[in-house]
All heavy atoms as TSV, in Angstrom:
chain	resi	resn	atom	element	x	y	z
A	1	MET	N	N	-51.518	17.566	33.765
A	1	MET	CA	C	-50.266	16.837	33.854
A	1	MET	C	C	-50.187	15.857	32.696
A	1	MET	O	O	-51.156	15.188	32.378
A	1	MET	CB	C	-50.174	16.089	35.179
A	1	MET	CG	C	-48.941	15.218	35.268
A	1	MET	SD	S	-48.779	14.377	36.826
A	1	MET	CE	C	-47.647	15.478	37.622
A	2	LYS	N	N	-49.023	15.782	32.073
A	2	LYS	CA	C	-48.812	14.880	30.941
A	2	LYS	C	C	-47.955	13.701	31.375
A	2	LYS	O	O	-46.867	13.876	31.920
A	2	LYS	CB	C	-48.151	15.596	29.778
A	2	LYS	CG	C	-48.043	14.729	28.548
A	2	LYS	CD	C	-47.658	15.550	27.351
A	2	LYS	CE	C	-48.304	14.928	26.135
A	2	LYS	NZ	N	-48.490	15.850	25.064
A	3	LEU	N	N	-48.461	12.488	31.128
A	3	LEU	CA	C	-47.760	11.257	31.454
A	3	LEU	C	C	-47.209	10.608	30.197
A	3	LEU	O	O	-47.882	10.577	29.168
A	3	LEU	CB	C	-48.713	10.230	32.085
A	3	LEU	CG	C	-49.334	10.527	33.422
A	3	LEU	CD1	C	-50.278	9.395	33.809
A	3	LEU	CD2	C	-48.272	10.712	34.478
A	4	LEU	N	N	-46.018	10.060	30.306
A	4	LEU	CA	C	-45.488	9.165	29.291
A	4	LEU	C	C	-45.548	7.772	29.894
A	4	LEU	O	O	-45.018	7.533	30.980
A	4	LEU	CB	C	-44.040	9.500	28.932
A	4	LEU	CG	C	-43.347	8.457	28.044
A	4	LEU	CD1	C	-44.003	8.398	26.664
A	4	LEU	CD2	C	-41.862	8.746	27.923
A	5	ILE	N	N	-46.219	6.856	29.197
A	5	ILE	CA	C	-46.314	5.481	29.660
A	5	ILE	C	C	-45.609	4.599	28.642
A	5	ILE	O	O	-46.017	4.532	27.482
A	5	ILE	CB	C	-47.781	5.050	29.842
A	5	ILE	CG1	C	-48.454	5.946	30.885
A	5	ILE	CG2	C	-47.859	3.577	30.242
A	5	ILE	CD1	C	-49.926	5.685	31.101
A	6	THR	N	N	-44.503	3.957	29.075
A	6	THR	CA	C	-43.820	3.025	28.191
A	6	THR	C	C	-44.533	1.679	28.284
A	6	THR	O	O	-45.189	1.375	29.272
A	6	THR	CB	C	-42.336	2.848	28.572
A	6	THR	OG1	O	-42.252	2.209	29.848
A	6	THR	CG2	C	-41.604	4.180	28.600
A	7	GLY	N	N	-44.400	0.869	27.246
A	7	GLY	CA	C	-45.084	-0.422	27.249
A	7	GLY	C	C	-46.577	-0.273	27.048
A	7	GLY	O	O	-47.376	-1.023	27.595
A	8	GLY	N	N	-46.964	0.720	26.257
A	8	GLY	CA	C	-48.382	1.024	26.059
A	8	GLY	C	C	-49.186	-0.060	25.384
A	8	GLY	O	O	-50.407	-0.074	25.488
A	9	ASN	N	N	-48.532	-0.991	24.692
A	9	ASN	CA	C	-49.251	-2.096	24.056
A	9	ASN	C	C	-49.522	-3.251	25.002
A	9	ASN	O	O	-50.316	-4.129	24.694
A	9	ASN	CB	C	-48.452	-2.646	22.862
A	9	ASN	CG	C	-48.606	-1.794	21.640
A	9	ASN	OD1	O	-49.575	-1.068	21.495
A	9	ASN	ND2	N	-47.634	-1.876	20.755
A	10	GLY	N	N	-48.863	-3.260	26.143
A	10	GLY	CA	C	-49.027	-4.362	27.091
A	10	GLY	C	C	-50.336	-4.263	27.856
A	10	GLY	O	O	-51.042	-3.251	27.831
A	11	PHE	N	N	-50.663	-5.334	28.566
A	11	PHE	CA	C	-51.919	-5.393	29.323
A	11	PHE	C	C	-52.008	-4.269	30.346
A	11	PHE	O	O	-52.996	-3.533	30.395
A	11	PHE	CB	C	-52.039	-6.757	30.017
A	11	PHE	CG	C	-53.262	-6.876	30.872
A	11	PHE	CD1	C	-54.498	-7.101	30.287
A	11	PHE	CD2	C	-53.180	-6.753	32.240
A	11	PHE	CE1	C	-55.643	-7.195	31.078
A	11	PHE	CE2	C	-54.301	-6.855	33.041
A	11	PHE	CZ	C	-55.544	-7.079	32.452
A	12	VAL	N	N	-50.979	-4.110	31.157
A	12	VAL	CA	C	-51.000	-3.075	32.200
A	12	VAL	C	C	-50.929	-1.687	31.578
A	12	VAL	O	O	-51.689	-0.787	31.954
A	12	VAL	CB	C	-49.854	-3.290	33.217
A	12	VAL	CG1	C	-49.821	-2.156	34.231
A	12	VAL	CG2	C	-50.019	-4.623	33.920
A	13	GLY	N	N	-50.037	-1.502	30.606
A	13	GLY	CA	C	-49.876	-0.193	29.975
A	13	GLY	C	C	-51.140	0.304	29.299
A	13	GLY	O	O	-51.518	1.468	29.425
A	14	ARG	N	N	-51.808	-0.581	28.561
A	14	ARG	CA	C	-53.035	-0.196	27.862
A	14	ARG	C	C	-54.130	0.196	28.862
A	14	ARG	O	O	-54.802	1.211	28.711
A	14	ARG	CB	C	-53.518	-1.338	26.972
A	14	ARG	CG	C	-54.697	-0.967	26.105
A	14	ARG	CD	C	-55.056	-2.084	25.144
A	14	ARG	NE	N	-53.997	-2.367	24.186
A	14	ARG	CZ	C	-53.884	-1.768	23.016
A	14	ARG	NH1	N	-54.750	-0.843	22.660
A	14	ARG	NH2	N	-52.901	-2.080	22.198
A	15	ASN	N	N	-54.288	-0.600	29.908
A	15	ASN	CA	C	-55.330	-0.304	30.894
A	15	ASN	C	C	-55.018	0.938	31.714
A	15	ASN	O	O	-55.913	1.742	31.986
A	15	ASN	CB	C	-55.565	-1.520	31.792
A	15	ASN	CG	C	-56.325	-2.596	31.058
A	15	ASN	OD1	O	-57.497	-2.449	30.774
A	15	ASN	ND2	N	-55.638	-3.665	30.703
A	16	LEU	N	N	-53.760	1.111	32.104
A	16	LEU	CA	C	-53.377	2.306	32.851
A	16	LEU	C	C	-53.577	3.556	32.003
A	16	LEU	O	O	-54.052	4.580	32.509
A	16	LEU	CB	C	-51.929	2.229	33.320
A	16	LEU	CG	C	-51.429	3.470	34.057
A	16	LEU	CD1	C	-52.232	3.704	35.334
A	16	LEU	CD2	C	-49.955	3.350	34.356
A	17	SER	N	N	-53.251	3.481	30.725
A	17	SER	CA	C	-53.420	4.628	29.833
A	17	SER	C	C	-54.872	5.082	29.785
A	17	SER	O	O	-55.167	6.279	29.885
A	17	SER	CB	C	-52.957	4.272	28.416
A	17	SER	OG	O	-51.601	3.961	28.410
A	18	LEU	N	N	-55.771	4.141	29.649
A	18	LEU	CA	C	-57.197	4.481	29.584
A	18	LEU	C	C	-57.705	5.021	30.923
A	18	LEU	O	O	-58.501	5.954	30.966
A	18	LEU	CB	C	-58.003	3.264	29.142
A	18	LEU	CG	C	-57.682	2.782	27.721
A	18	LEU	CD1	C	-58.446	1.489	27.413
A	18	LEU	CD2	C	-57.987	3.852	26.690
A	19	GLU	N	N	-57.235	4.445	32.024
A	19	GLU	CA	C	-57.622	4.947	33.351
A	19	GLU	C	C	-57.095	6.364	33.569
A	19	GLU	O	O	-57.798	7.218	34.098
A	19	GLU	CB	C	-57.092	4.026	34.456
A	19	GLU	CG	C	-57.893	2.782	34.655
A	19	GLU	CD	C	-59.293	3.041	35.161
A	19	GLU	OE1	O	-59.479	3.864	36.087
A	19	GLU	OE2	O	-60.223	2.421	34.620
A	20	ALA	N	N	-55.849	6.604	33.174
A	20	ALA	CA	C	-55.250	7.926	33.349
A	20	ALA	C	C	-56.039	8.988	32.580
A	20	ALA	O	O	-56.213	10.109	33.062
A	20	ALA	CB	C	-53.787	7.919	32.905
A	21	LEU	N	N	-56.528	8.634	31.404
A	21	LEU	CA	C	-57.384	9.564	30.653
A	21	LEU	C	C	-58.638	9.899	31.446
A	21	LEU	O	O	-59.051	11.060	31.524
A	21	LEU	CB	C	-57.785	8.961	29.305
A	21	LEU	CG	C	-56.723	8.937	28.217
A	21	LEU	CD1	C	-57.254	8.195	27.001
A	21	LEU	CD2	C	-56.294	10.342	27.844
A	22	GLU	N	N	-59.237	8.890	32.045
A	22	GLU	CA	C	-60.448	9.114	32.846
A	22	GLU	C	C	-60.162	9.983	34.063
A	22	GLU	O	O	-61.028	10.715	34.520
A	22	GLU	CB	C	-61.056	7.780	33.274
A	22	GLU	CG	C	-61.719	7.049	32.133
A	22	GLU	CD	C	-62.455	5.804	32.581
A	22	GLU	OE1	O	-62.831	5.721	33.773
A	22	GLU	OE2	O	-62.645	4.919	31.736
A	23	TRP	N	N	-58.945	9.908	34.606
A	23	TRP	CA	C	-58.554	10.713	35.759
A	23	TRP	C	C	-58.193	12.131	35.365
A	23	TRP	O	O	-57.861	12.946	36.220
A	23	TRP	CB	C	-57.377	10.083	36.491
A	23	TRP	CG	C	-57.642	8.732	37.081
A	23	TRP	CD1	C	-58.844	8.224	37.489
A	23	TRP	CD2	C	-56.676	7.708	37.322
A	23	TRP	NE1	N	-58.683	6.954	37.960
A	23	TRP	CE2	C	-57.364	6.607	37.873
A	23	TRP	CE3	C	-55.316	7.616	37.108
A	23	TRP	CZ2	C	-56.726	5.429	38.235
A	23	TRP	CZ3	C	-54.677	6.446	37.469
A	23	TRP	CH2	C	-55.386	5.378	38.024
A	24	GLY	N	N	-58.181	12.422	34.050
A	24	GLY	CA	C	-57.915	13.780	33.593
A	24	GLY	C	C	-56.492	14.059	33.143
A	24	GLY	O	O	-56.141	15.210	32.882
A	25	PHE	N	N	-55.651	13.033	33.065
A	25	PHE	CA	C	-54.291	13.215	32.593
A	25	PHE	C	C	-54.255	13.296	31.073
A	25	PHE	O	O	-55.090	12.711	30.389
A	25	PHE	CB	C	-53.401	12.036	33.014
A	25	PHE	CG	C	-53.113	11.980	34.488
A	25	PHE	CD1	C	-53.895	11.210	35.323
A	25	PHE	CD2	C	-52.048	12.685	35.022
A	25	PHE	CE1	C	-53.641	11.144	36.682
A	25	PHE	CE2	C	-51.775	12.625	36.379
A	25	PHE	CZ	C	-52.574	11.858	37.210
A	26	SER	N	N	-53.260	13.984	30.561
A	26	SER	CA	C	-52.918	13.926	29.147
A	26	SER	C	C	-51.923	12.775	29.041
A	26	SER	O	O	-50.968	12.713	29.816
A	26	SER	CB	C	-52.285	15.244	28.732
A	26	SER	OG	O	-51.824	15.178	27.424
A	27	VAL	N	N	-52.138	11.857	28.095
A	27	VAL	CA	C	-51.342	10.629	28.063
A	27	VAL	C	C	-50.655	10.444	26.712
A	27	VAL	O	O	-51.287	10.558	25.665
A	27	VAL	CB	C	-52.222	9.387	28.359
A	27	VAL	CG1	C	-51.385	8.119	28.298
A	27	VAL	CG2	C	-52.900	9.521	29.708
A	28	ARG	N	N	-49.360	10.153	26.786
A	28	ARG	CA	C	-48.586	9.749	25.615
A	28	ARG	C	C	-48.065	8.352	25.910
A	28	ARG	O	O	-47.547	8.096	26.986
A	28	ARG	CB	C	-47.410	10.701	25.408
A	28	ARG	CG	C	-46.505	10.307	24.251
A	28	ARG	CD	C	-45.333	11.263	24.111
A	28	ARG	NE	N	-45.821	12.602	23.771
A	28	ARG	CZ	C	-45.207	13.728	24.113
A	28	ARG	NH1	N	-44.088	13.694	24.801
A	28	ARG	NH2	N	-45.711	14.890	23.760
A	29	VAL	N	N	-48.228	7.437	24.965
A	29	VAL	CA	C	-47.715	6.082	25.144
A	29	VAL	C	C	-46.540	5.858	24.206
A	29	VAL	O	O	-46.545	6.312	23.069
A	29	VAL	CB	C	-48.797	5.002	24.933
A	29	VAL	CG1	C	-49.856	5.075	26.004
A	29	VAL	CG2	C	-49.418	5.105	23.562
A	30	ALA	N	N	-45.522	5.181	24.717
A	30	ALA	CA	C	-44.356	4.817	23.920
A	30	ALA	C	C	-44.428	3.324	23.648
A	30	ALA	O	O	-44.607	2.523	24.573
A	30	ALA	CB	C	-43.069	5.156	24.672
A	31	THR	N	N	-44.314	2.970	22.374
A	31	THR	CA	C	-44.403	1.573	21.970
A	31	THR	C	C	-43.284	1.246	20.992
A	31	THR	O	O	-42.696	2.129	20.385
A	31	THR	CB	C	-45.756	1.269	21.295
A	31	THR	OG1	O	-45.871	2.061	20.119
A	31	THR	CG2	C	-46.916	1.572	22.233
A	32	ARG	N	N	-43.017	-0.054	20.827
A	32	ARG	CA	C	-42.023	-0.482	19.834
A	32	ARG	C	C	-42.548	-0.271	18.421
A	32	ARG	O	O	-41.809	0.091	17.527
A	32	ARG	CB	C	-41.678	-1.950	20.011
A	32	ARG	CG	C	-40.711	-2.200	21.134
A	32	ARG	CD	C	-40.369	-3.644	21.178
A	32	ARG	NE	N	-41.597	-4.359	21.571
A	32	ARG	CZ	C	-41.693	-5.649	21.764
A	32	ARG	NH1	N	-40.651	-6.408	21.572
A	32	ARG	NH2	N	-42.810	-6.195	22.141
A	33	ALA	N	N	-43.824	-0.550	18.211
A	33	ALA	CA	C	-44.433	-0.440	16.882
A	33	ALA	C	C	-45.783	0.248	17.000
A	33	ALA	O	O	-46.432	0.197	18.046
A	33	ALA	CB	C	-44.608	-1.825	16.269
A	34	ARG	N	N	-46.187	0.915	15.941
A	34	ARG	CA	C	-47.480	1.618	15.915
A	34	ARG	C	C	-48.614	0.627	16.132
A	34	ARG	O	O	-48.581	-0.492	15.645
A	34	ARG	CB	C	-47.649	2.294	14.553
A	34	ARG	CG	C	-48.765	3.273	14.533
A	34	ARG	CD	C	-48.199	4.638	14.893
A	34	ARG	NE	N	-49.222	5.651	14.743
A	34	ARG	CZ	C	-49.503	6.504	15.684
A	34	ARG	NH1	N	-48.839	6.482	16.801
A	34	ARG	NH2	N	-50.417	7.406	15.511
A	35	SER	N	N	-49.614	1.047	16.858
A	35	SER	CA	C	-50.755	0.194	17.162
A	35	SER	C	C	-52.005	1.058	17.260
A	35	SER	O	O	-51.917	2.275	17.363
A	35	SER	CB	C	-50.494	-0.522	18.493
A	35	SER	OG	O	-51.524	-1.419	18.783
A	36	ALA	N	N	-53.153	0.422	17.230
A	36	ALA	CA	C	-54.416	1.152	17.345
A	36	ALA	C	C	-54.660	1.519	18.809
A	36	ALA	O	O	-54.625	0.660	19.682
A	36	ALA	CB	C	-55.562	0.303	16.818
A	37	PHE	N	N	-54.870	2.794	19.053
A	37	PHE	CA	C	-55.141	3.289	20.395
A	37	PHE	C	C	-56.356	4.196	20.358
A	37	PHE	O	O	-56.805	4.617	19.292
A	37	PHE	CB	C	-53.953	4.113	20.929
A	37	PHE	CG	C	-52.773	3.284	21.340
A	37	PHE	CD1	C	-51.713	3.108	20.474
A	37	PHE	CD2	C	-52.727	2.685	22.575
A	37	PHE	CE1	C	-50.617	2.359	20.839
A	37	PHE	CE2	C	-51.635	1.932	22.956
A	37	PHE	CZ	C	-50.576	1.765	22.086
A	38	SER	N	N	-56.834	4.545	21.511
A	38	SER	CA	C	-57.890	5.536	21.629
A	38	SER	C	C	-57.430	6.832	20.965
A	38	SER	O	O	-56.253	7.186	21.025
A	38	SER	CB	C	-58.190	5.786	23.115
A	38	SER	OG	O	-58.939	6.947	23.293
A	39	GLU	N	N	-58.345	7.524	20.345
A	39	GLU	CA	C	-58.019	8.808	19.703
A	39	GLU	C	C	-57.436	9.808	20.697
A	39	GLU	O	O	-56.681	10.691	20.318
A	39	GLU	CB	C	-59.283	9.407	19.071
A	39	GLU	CG	C	-59.808	8.608	17.901
A	39	GLU	CD	C	-58.946	8.747	16.676
A	39	GLU	OE1	O	-58.421	9.845	16.437
A	39	GLU	OE2	O	-58.779	7.744	15.967
A	40	ALA	N	N	-57.764	9.669	21.976
A	40	ALA	CA	C	-57.306	10.620	22.986
A	40	ALA	C	C	-55.858	10.377	23.412
A	40	ALA	O	O	-55.264	11.228	24.068
A	40	ALA	CB	C	-58.225	10.547	24.209
A	41	LEU	N	N	-55.288	9.243	23.036
A	41	LEU	CA	C	-53.914	8.922	23.394
A	41	LEU	C	C	-52.965	9.350	22.289
A	41	LEU	O	O	-53.222	9.110	21.119
A	41	LEU	CB	C	-53.739	7.423	23.622
A	41	LEU	CG	C	-54.429	6.813	24.824
A	41	LEU	CD1	C	-54.290	5.305	24.791
A	41	LEU	CD2	C	-53.872	7.370	26.114
A	42	GLU	N	N	-51.882	9.957	22.691
A	42	GLU	CA	C	-50.819	10.290	21.743
A	42	GLU	C	C	-49.834	9.124	21.751
A	42	GLU	O	O	-49.450	8.642	22.814
A	42	GLU	CB	C	-50.130	11.571	22.189
A	42	GLU	CG	C	-49.016	12.010	21.309
A	42	GLU	CD	C	-48.303	13.233	21.859
A	42	GLU	OE1	O	-48.786	13.844	22.830
A	42	GLU	OE2	O	-47.241	13.542	21.315
A	43	CYS	N	N	-49.423	8.648	20.597
A	43	CYS	CA	C	-48.532	7.498	20.513
A	43	CYS	C	C	-47.226	7.891	19.839
A	43	CYS	O	O	-47.234	8.570	18.817
A	43	CYS	CB	C	-49.213	6.379	19.731
A	43	CYS	SG	S	-48.201	4.906	19.573
A	44	VAL	N	N	-46.100	7.466	20.444
A	44	VAL	CA	C	-44.795	7.625	19.817
A	44	VAL	C	C	-44.160	6.241	19.740
A	44	VAL	O	O	-44.315	5.430	20.648
A	44	VAL	CB	C	-43.864	8.593	20.583
A	44	VAL	CG1	C	-44.402	9.997	20.570
A	44	VAL	CG2	C	-43.623	8.135	21.995
A	45	THR	N	N	-43.479	5.973	18.647
A	45	THR	CA	C	-42.795	4.686	18.515
A	45	THR	C	C	-41.317	4.875	18.813
A	45	THR	O	O	-40.700	5.835	18.363
A	45	THR	CB	C	-42.994	4.087	17.108
A	45	THR	OG1	O	-42.569	5.040	16.144
A	45	THR	CG2	C	-44.443	3.742	16.866
A	46	THR	N	N	-40.768	3.978	19.593
A	46	THR	CA	C	-39.362	4.055	19.988
A	46	THR	C	C	-38.542	2.913	19.417
A	46	THR	O	O	-37.324	2.948	19.505
A	46	THR	CB	C	-39.223	4.017	21.522
A	46	THR	OG1	O	-39.799	2.799	22.007
A	46	THR	CG2	C	-39.887	5.215	22.165
A	47	GLY	N	N	-39.193	1.903	18.863
A	47	GLY	CA	C	-38.472	0.700	18.453
A	47	GLY	C	C	-38.083	-0.077	19.701
A	47	GLY	O	O	-38.619	0.150	20.787
A	48	ASP	N	N	-37.144	-0.998	19.551
A	48	ASP	CA	C	-36.669	-1.751	20.717
A	48	ASP	C	C	-35.932	-0.816	21.663
A	48	ASP	O	O	-35.218	0.082	21.242
A	48	ASP	CB	C	-35.730	-2.880	20.282
A	48	ASP	CG	C	-36.474	-4.015	19.604
A	48	ASP	OD1	O	-37.664	-4.205	19.896
A	48	ASP	OD2	O	-35.852	-4.706	18.782
A	49	ILE	N	N	-36.109	-1.047	22.951
A	49	ILE	CA	C	-35.464	-0.213	23.962
A	49	ILE	C	C	-34.089	-0.795	24.270
A	49	ILE	O	O	-33.952	-1.963	24.626
A	49	ILE	CB	C	-36.312	-0.143	25.244
A	49	ILE	CG1	C	-37.639	0.541	24.951
A	49	ILE	CG2	C	-35.555	0.582	26.348
A	49	ILE	CD1	C	-38.604	0.520	26.120
A	50	ASP	N	N	-33.066	0.040	24.106
A	50	ASP	CA	C	-31.705	-0.340	24.470
A	50	ASP	C	C	-30.925	0.937	24.777
A	50	ASP	O	O	-31.511	2.014	24.876
A	50	ASP	CB	C	-31.031	-1.176	23.374
A	50	ASP	CG	C	-30.938	-0.452	22.037
A	50	ASP	OD1	O	-30.968	0.791	22.002
A	50	ASP	OD2	O	-30.806	-1.148	21.015
A	51	GLY	N	N	-29.640	0.833	24.917
A	51	GLY	CA	C	-28.817	1.981	25.268
A	51	GLY	C	C	-28.794	3.094	24.236
A	51	GLY	O	O	-28.412	4.214	24.540
A	52	SER	N	N	-29.227	2.792	23.005
A	52	SER	CA	C	-29.207	3.818	21.960
A	52	SER	C	C	-30.595	4.396	21.661
A	52	SER	O	O	-30.747	5.173	20.721
A	52	SER	CB	C	-28.606	3.236	20.677
A	52	SER	OG	O	-29.442	2.224	20.170
A	53	THR	N	N	-31.594	4.044	22.444
A	53	THR	CA	C	-32.946	4.561	22.219
A	53	THR	C	C	-32.970	6.069	22.401
A	53	THR	O	O	-32.473	6.598	23.398
A	53	THR	CB	C	-33.953	3.902	23.184
A	53	THR	OG1	O	-33.912	2.488	22.985
A	53	THR	CG2	C	-35.361	4.406	22.950
A	54	ASP	N	N	-33.551	6.764	21.434
A	54	ASP	CA	C	-33.684	8.223	21.501
A	54	ASP	C	C	-35.019	8.565	22.147
A	54	ASP	O	O	-36.070	8.349	21.556
A	54	ASP	CB	C	-33.608	8.817	20.098
A	54	ASP	CG	C	-33.690	10.337	20.093
A	54	ASP	OD1	O	-33.748	10.943	21.183
A	54	ASP	OD2	O	-33.696	10.908	18.996
A	55	TRP	N	N	-34.975	9.081	23.357
A	55	TRP	CA	C	-36.177	9.382	24.124
A	55	TRP	C	C	-36.613	10.845	23.992
A	55	TRP	O	O	-37.630	11.235	24.575
A	55	TRP	CB	C	-35.944	9.070	25.601
A	55	TRP	CG	C	-35.835	7.611	25.858
A	55	TRP	CD1	C	-34.690	6.898	26.043
A	55	TRP	CD2	C	-36.910	6.681	25.928
A	55	TRP	NE1	N	-34.999	5.579	26.230
A	55	TRP	CE2	C	-36.345	5.418	26.169
A	55	TRP	CE3	C	-38.297	6.799	25.825
A	55	TRP	CZ2	C	-37.117	4.276	26.304
A	55	TRP	CZ3	C	-39.077	5.651	25.956
A	55	TRP	CH2	C	-38.490	4.411	26.193
A	56	LEU	N	N	-35.880	11.655	23.251
A	56	LEU	CA	C	-36.136	13.086	23.200
A	56	LEU	C	C	-37.582	13.416	22.835
A	56	LEU	O	O	-38.253	14.163	23.549
A	56	LEU	CB	C	-35.166	13.762	22.233
A	56	LEU	CG	C	-35.206	15.288	22.221
A	56	LEU	CD1	C	-34.833	15.839	23.590
A	56	LEU	CD2	C	-34.268	15.827	21.168
A	57	ASN	N	N	-38.092	12.899	21.733
A	57	ASN	CA	C	-39.465	13.201	21.323
A	57	ASN	C	C	-40.493	12.616	22.275
A	57	ASN	O	O	-41.525	13.223	22.539
A	57	ASN	CB	C	-39.734	12.693	19.902
A	57	ASN	CG	C	-39.026	13.519	18.870
A	57	ASN	OD1	O	-38.804	14.714	19.057
A	57	ASN	ND2	N	-38.641	12.891	17.774
A	58	ALA	N	N	-40.227	11.430	22.798
A	58	ALA	CA	C	-41.176	10.795	23.702
A	58	ALA	C	C	-41.326	11.587	25.008
A	58	ALA	O	O	-42.417	11.725	25.546
A	58	ALA	CB	C	-40.749	9.362	23.996
A	59	LEU	N	N	-40.214	12.115	25.507
A	59	LEU	CA	C	-40.232	12.818	26.792
A	59	LEU	C	C	-40.622	14.292	26.705
A	59	LEU	O	O	-40.939	14.901	27.731
A	59	LEU	CB	C	-38.857	12.719	27.450
A	59	LEU	CG	C	-38.458	11.328	27.929
A	59	LEU	CD1	C	-36.988	11.306	28.304
A	59	LEU	CD2	C	-39.334	10.900	29.083
A	60	LYS	N	N	-40.623	14.848	25.507
A	60	LYS	CA	C	-40.895	16.276	25.343
A	60	LYS	C	C	-42.217	16.661	25.992
A	60	LYS	O	O	-43.257	16.076	25.708
A	60	LYS	CB	C	-40.929	16.629	23.853
A	60	LYS	CG	C	-41.034	18.099	23.593
A	60	LYS	CD	C	-40.968	18.382	22.110
A	60	LYS	CE	C	-41.056	19.873	21.874
A	60	LYS	NZ	N	-40.964	20.180	20.453
A	61	SER	N	N	-42.170	17.609	26.887
A	61	SER	CA	C	-43.296	18.203	27.615
A	61	SER	C	C	-44.006	17.253	28.577
A	61	SER	O	O	-45.085	17.561	29.073
A	61	SER	CB	C	-44.319	18.833	26.653
A	61	SER	OG	O	-45.084	17.844	25.991
A	62	CYS	N	N	-43.391	16.111	28.903
A	62	CYS	CA	C	-44.000	15.192	29.872
A	62	CYS	C	C	-43.575	15.575	31.285
A	62	CYS	O	O	-42.445	15.986	31.514
A	62	CYS	CB	C	-43.589	13.751	29.582
A	62	CYS	SG	S	-44.386	13.088	28.127
A	63	ASP	N	N	-44.509	15.416	32.202
A	63	ASP	CA	C	-44.234	15.715	33.606
A	63	ASP	C	C	-43.767	14.487	34.379
A	63	ASP	O	O	-43.013	14.600	35.339
A	63	ASP	CB	C	-45.493	16.273	34.277
A	63	ASP	CG	C	-45.952	17.549	33.620
A	63	ASP	OD1	O	-45.181	18.524	33.617
A	63	ASP	OD2	O	-47.074	17.570	33.088
A	64	SER	N	N	-44.254	13.318	33.970
A	64	SER	CA	C	-43.927	12.081	34.676
A	64	SER	C	C	-43.856	10.929	33.690
A	64	SER	O	O	-44.489	10.960	32.639
A	64	SER	CB	C	-44.990	11.746	35.728
A	64	SER	OG	O	-45.016	12.709	36.735
A	65	VAL	N	N	-43.093	9.901	34.082
A	65	VAL	CA	C	-42.963	8.688	33.278
A	65	VAL	C	C	-43.377	7.495	34.125
A	65	VAL	O	O	-42.965	7.367	35.276
A	65	VAL	CB	C	-41.506	8.487	32.810
A	65	VAL	CG1	C	-41.350	7.167	32.062
A	65	VAL	CG2	C	-41.050	9.650	31.956
A	66	VAL	N	N	-44.187	6.620	33.525
A	66	VAL	CA	C	-44.507	5.331	34.134
A	66	VAL	C	C	-43.882	4.294	33.208
A	66	VAL	O	O	-44.330	4.120	32.079
A	66	VAL	CB	C	-46.031	5.114	34.275
A	66	VAL	CG1	C	-46.315	3.762	34.890
A	66	VAL	CG2	C	-46.662	6.231	35.093
A	67	HIS	N	N	-42.820	3.642	33.684
A	67	HIS	CA	C	-42.083	2.696	32.847
A	67	HIS	C	C	-42.650	1.294	33.035
A	67	HIS	O	O	-42.490	0.685	34.099
A	67	HIS	CB	C	-40.600	2.733	33.189
A	67	HIS	CG	C	-39.785	1.790	32.371
A	67	HIS	ND1	N	-39.728	1.850	30.991
A	67	HIS	CD2	C	-39.007	0.759	32.730
A	67	HIS	CE1	C	-38.935	0.889	30.550
A	67	HIS	NE2	N	-38.495	0.214	31.587
A	68	LEU	N	N	-43.314	0.789	31.989
A	68	LEU	CA	C	-43.917	-0.541	32.051
A	68	LEU	C	C	-43.404	-1.452	30.930
A	68	LEU	O	O	-43.865	-2.572	30.801
A	68	LEU	CB	C	-45.451	-0.434	31.937
A	68	LEU	CG	C	-46.122	0.364	33.060
A	68	LEU	CD1	C	-47.591	0.569	32.748
A	68	LEU	CD2	C	-45.940	-0.336	34.397
A	69	ALA	N	N	-42.469	-0.952	30.133
A	69	ALA	CA	C	-41.920	-1.769	29.054
A	69	ALA	C	C	-41.136	-2.935	29.652
A	69	ALA	O	O	-40.567	-2.830	30.740
A	69	ALA	CB	C	-41.022	-0.926	28.149
A	70	ALA	N	N	-41.097	-4.023	28.934
A	70	ALA	CA	C	-40.467	-5.239	29.437
A	70	ALA	C	C	-38.966	-5.101	29.632
A	70	ALA	O	O	-38.383	-5.790	30.450
A	70	ALA	CB	C	-40.765	-6.402	28.498
A	71	ARG	N	N	-38.322	-4.225	28.878
A	71	ARG	CA	C	-36.864	-4.089	29.015
A	71	ARG	C	C	-36.525	-2.801	29.726
A	71	ARG	O	O	-37.099	-1.810	29.549
A	71	ARG	CB	C	-36.210	-4.075	27.643
A	71	ARG	CG	C	-36.362	-5.381	26.961
A	71	ARG	CD	C	-35.571	-5.326	25.691
A	71	ARG	NE	N	-36.004	-6.393	24.824
A	71	ARG	CZ	C	-35.378	-6.710	23.728
A	71	ARG	NH1	N	-34.332	-6.048	23.358
A	71	ARG	NH2	N	-35.792	-7.685	22.983
């Protein structure tokens, strides 16, 4: 199962991402800006989240979304 976790740079997002990897999930994190992550995490940058955010690439092939971004 592939998860998309928004807010991947935040405290909860970063920790959940690492736990999900340990549980056997494939994890993609969505962040405003590129950041250093575990090699096992796929990262996509979305910029600021608003009504014009393009989620197409971030959501591609994901089974579930955990929304933890502040907005």
